[in-house]
N, C-alpha and C positions, 0 to 999 in steps of 0.2 A: 503495498498501499502506499508508503513511505516513497519508492521507487516510482512510482507511479507521481505520485505530487509532487516529488522534488524532480525527479531529470527525466521524464520519457519524454522525448521530443514532439514524440507522435498525438500529443493529445496538447487540443489547448488548454486544460485547466492546470498543467503541471508550470513548479514556479520556472526551470530553465526555458520553458516553451513563454513565457511570459514576458520574458528578461529578454530573450530573441527577438520579439515583435517587437520592444517597445526599441531597441535599440533599430534596430529596420527602418519604424514607426520618423525616428529623430533621422538615418542617416539621409531617408528620402525629403524629409522638411526638413534639413538643418540651414538653408536661408532665412528660415522663420526663426532658429532656436538660438539665445545665447552660443558662444560659442564650447564654451565649457560644460553644456548640458551631455555635446557628444560628446565628449574625454569622458565625464562621468558617465556616461549610461555602459559608454566602450569598455570603462576598466569592474563595471559592475558584470558588464557580461565576459569578460573573460577572468573574472572570481568566482563568478557561480558555476562556469564552463568546467573550472582548473579543479574544482576542491569541493563537486556539490557527494562526492564521494565519501567523503566529512559532512554532510549534512543527512546521508544516508546514514550513516553510522551512529547509536545512540551519545558514543562517547562523545563527540564533534559537533551532534547536531545542534545543540544551546550555542555555540559561540558562531557555528556556519551561518544558522540563521540571520543571531543579531547583529554578526555585518553585514548581512543584505538589508533589515529595517533600517541601517543606521546612513549605506548608501543610498537608498530611496526617498528617504526622507530630507538628505545633503540634494540630489536631486529638485524634488518639490521646493525643497528651501529657497535652492538655484532660481527657477523657473517664478516664484513668483516674487522677488527681492532682481531678478535680474531682467527679466522680461517684456518687453512692454505690453502691459495689458488690452490688446486690442484684439481683433475678431475669434487669431489663433489662440489665444490665453483665455479665452470663452470657453470655445470647447475642448481643452485641455481640464480647466474646473469642469465642464459638464463631464468626462471620461470617470475623474477624481473623485466627483461627489456620487455617480451616481454607483460607480464602484462598492463609496465607504457603505451610501445607505444599504445596497445588495447584502454587503459583507455582516454588518451589522442586525438584521434583520434573521441572516441565519445564527449568528450564534445567541441571541433570544431564544430559536423556536429550539437549538439545539435543546436551550434550557429548559424548553416547555416539556419536550418532547424524554429528556431524560426527568423527569417529576413523574411524568402521567406514567413512566415504567419502571420507577418506585416510587408509588403512591403511599406505600406503605413502609419509606424508612424517616427514623425520628427526625424532627425540627432542624435540627444543628448539622445534619445533612443538606436543609439547603441549602441556608447559610454559606456553608461550603460551595458547593453548585455556583450560587451567586454570586459568590466574592473570585470564583477564577472564574463567570462570563466579565466580571466589571474590569478584572485584572489582563485576561484577552485582549481587552479593546482596550487596553493603558488609562482608564475609565476610576481605576477603585481609590484612588488620589483625590480626586475633585468628587466621587458624590463623595466621598468625607467630610471635603472640606464645604458642597454644596447642599446638599441632600442631611446630613448633622442627625443621624438613623442606625440604625443595626440595620446590619445587609440582609433583605427580604426579598424575597418573590416581585411583590408589587410595586414596590423600591425603584430596583434594581430598574423591572421591565419602562415602567413609568418614566426614569431617567434617560435612557436608555434611546426610546424610542420618542420624548415628546420636550423632551431640554432642550430649548433652544438655544443656549450660552453652550453649550458642550459640542467642539466636531463632529464627536465622531456619531451625534444623535441619529437619527434618521429624519426630525424633522428639520432638523441644523444641516442635515447635511441636501435638502429638497430643497430649503430655504435660498442654498448656494447657489444647489439649476436653477432653482426660478427668478435668481435676481443676475445671472450669466444670460436667460434668456430672453431676457427683458432687454438686453446691447445687443441682444443676434437681428437678423433681419426677415421677414416670413414666418416668424414664432409665431404663432398667432393657435395652431394646435399643438406640439411641442407641452410651449407655454398654460396651457389650460391643459395639461394631463398634469405637469410638475403644480401647482397650482392643486387642483385633482387626491393627488399623492400625497403631499405635503396636509392638506383637510384633515384626512380621511388618519393619518398616521395621529394628529393632534386633537380629532373628539372622538378615538379610541375611551373607550370607560375600561381602564384597567382591572382595577379590583375587579369588577364581575371577570372580565377577559383569563384573569390569573387564576381566581379563585374557581370559578365553574369552569376552568377545562378549556375554554376557545381560544385559546391562546395561538394552537397551531394552526388553528386554521385563518385564524386573522393575521397571523405572520405568511400563512401563502396567498392569498388576497393580498396585502403590503408588497411581497416580490412580486404578484401577478401586476404592478399599477406600477414596479420600477420596471419592469423588460418591458411594459407599454411605452412608456417614457423615451428608455432605449431602442427601441423599433419607433417612433413618432419619429426621432431624432436622425436615425440612419436612412430610414424615406424621407426624409423633409431635404436635409442638406448630402444625404452621401448614399442616393438610391445607386440602386445595383445594377449595371447593362444584361437585357434579356440577354438569356443564352439563345 
């Protein structure tokens, strides 16, 4: 499984494949990007290619993935600070925040599924589970700082789904998509879908979803909203040529 997720170049979900495609995209658009971004992504690609076996092994996995995360964050910061915030940058922001929103819903969904599978476990297990979800989103410190309550499912889901100040929450990511879309031409349908997706996330009754075991189905619907937004952006600005 780890080899599939990290190293398999034949599948679009693997880490190695995603880094290769990011490198190809930046190479094809080098005139629009800061020069350092090409150097950064190329170094990231070479590091991942040469050290992926370390990531697959248990002993070196943490070090390998931590290096990947740090290099990705460097690239993100480089583009935010050194690239003109024009249409090209808005599309980068759209991709960044759609991916972030989707991954956050999947982390929440994982917690929902594990709780359903272990409904007979004692309450302390739930605290550990939701703490793990927060840490996977680098959200534990901000949660403790702003929520100021013991870690529990309802508050964690509400924070990761609806907090408009935390960059990795679904609502914040969709708000960023909405803001980027407002600055692009011919935006009517994608903008409407982004607004609807954000509203669905913010209007959710989190207490009822968590305590009534409807969280998994709701996350599926939110993921459908995000997928629809992605498709509308592709159809609007990047239509595929007919076969």
